[in-house]
C-alpha positions in Angstrom: -18.6 49.6 -44.4 -21.2 47.3 -46.2 -21.0 47.0 -49.8 -24.1 47.8 -52.0 -24.9 44.4 -53.7 -25.7 44.6 -57.2 -28.8 44.3 -59.2 -28.1 40.5 -60.0 -27.0 40.1 -56.7 -30.6 41.1 -55.2 -33.1 38.4 -56.4 -35.2 40.8 -57.6 -36.2 41.7 -61.4 -37.1 39.1 -64.1 -36.2 37.1 -66.6 -32.6 36.6 -66.1 -32.1 40.2 -64.9 -31.4 40.8 -61.2 -31.3 37.1 -60.0 -28.6 35.8 -58.1 -25.8 33.4 -59.9 -28.1 30.6 -57.7 -31.4 31.7 -58.5 -30.1 31.3 -62.3 -28.7 27.5 -61.8 -31.9 26.6 -60.2 -33.9 27.4 -62.9 -31.8 25.9 -65.7 -32.0 22.9 -64.0 -35.6 23.2 -64.0 -35.7 23.8 -67.6 -33.0 20.7 -68.0 -35.5 18.6 -66.0 -38.7 19.7 -68.3 -36.6 18.9 -71.5 -35.2 15.5 -69.9 -39.3 14.5 -70.0 -40.4 12.6 -72.9 -43.8 13.8 -73.5 -42.5 17.4 -74.4 -44.5 18.8 -77.3 -41.6 20.3 -79.8 -42.7 23.8 -79.7 -42.5 23.5 -75.8 -39.1 21.8 -76.2 -37.4 24.4 -77.9 -39.3 27.4 -75.8 -37.7 25.4 -72.9 -34.1 25.2 -74.9 -33.7 28.8 -75.7 -34.6 29.4 -72.0 -31.7 27.5 -71.0 -29.6 29.2 -73.7 -30.2 32.5 -71.9 -30.0 31.3 -68.2 -26.9 29.4 -69.2 -25.5 32.8 -70.9 -26.5 35.0 -68.0 -25.1 32.9 -65.5 -21.8 32.3 -67.2 -21.5 36.4 -67.7 -21.7 36.3 -63.6 -18.9 33.7 -62.9 -16.8 35.5 -65.7 -16.8 38.7 -63.8 -16.6 36.7 -60.5 -13.4 35.3 -62.2 -12.1 38.8 -63.4 -12.5 40.3 -59.7 -10.6 37.3 -58.4 -8.1 37.7 -60.5 -7.6 41.4 -60.0 -7.9 40.6 -55.9 -4.9 37.8 -56.5 -3.0 40.3 -58.6 -3.3 43.1 -55.9 -2.5 40.8 -53.3 0.7 39.7 -55.0 1.9 43.6 -55.2 1.3 43.8 -52.0 3.8 41.1 -50.9 6.4 42.2 -53.4 5.9 45.9 -52.3 6.4 44.2 -48.3 9.0 41.7 -49.5 11.2 44.5 -51.0 11.0 46.2 -47.8 10.4 50.6 -47.9 13.0 51.2 -50.3 10.8 53.5 -52.4 9.0 55.1 -48.6 13.0 56.4 -47.8 13.1 58.3 -51.1 10.0 60.2 -50.2 7.4 58.0 -52.6 4.7 56.2 -50.9 4.8 52.9 -51.6 1.4 51.4 -52.8 -1.0 53.9 -51.1 -3.0 53.8 -53.8 -3.5 49.9 -54.3 -6.5 49.5 -53.3 -7.8 52.4 -55.7 -9.9 50.0 -57.2 -10.9 50.9 -61.0 -13.5 49.6 -62.3 -13.0 45.8 -62.7 -15.9 45.1 -65.3 -18.4 46.6 -67.1 -20.6 46.8 -64.4 -19.9 49.5 -61.5 -21.1 47.7 -58.2 -20.8 50.4 -56.0 -17.5 48.8 -54.0 -14.6 50.5 -53.3 -11.3 49.1 -51.3 
């Protein structure tokens, strides 16, 4: 089954919304390059700086969401490995061991439509 992509991963949208992390990073690099020029008027420099701050904030949010997803996956894997190493004691007692392991609760505020 193909996972649905979040809007920020589709590359559609504007002003930082709906752009991929890579697109945000490229745009931030362009802003920095403009700011590094010596002949940028003050008002334009302020505008570029503000744009850079917004791009940085959005890309930081995306990195944080990715980090949280990775941490959650690591916890699930560790729990699965722990269940395997303990054997089948729970299953022998009539309980199912870890069947809901891949029933994913929301990993962040966003619902990406992906379930395991």
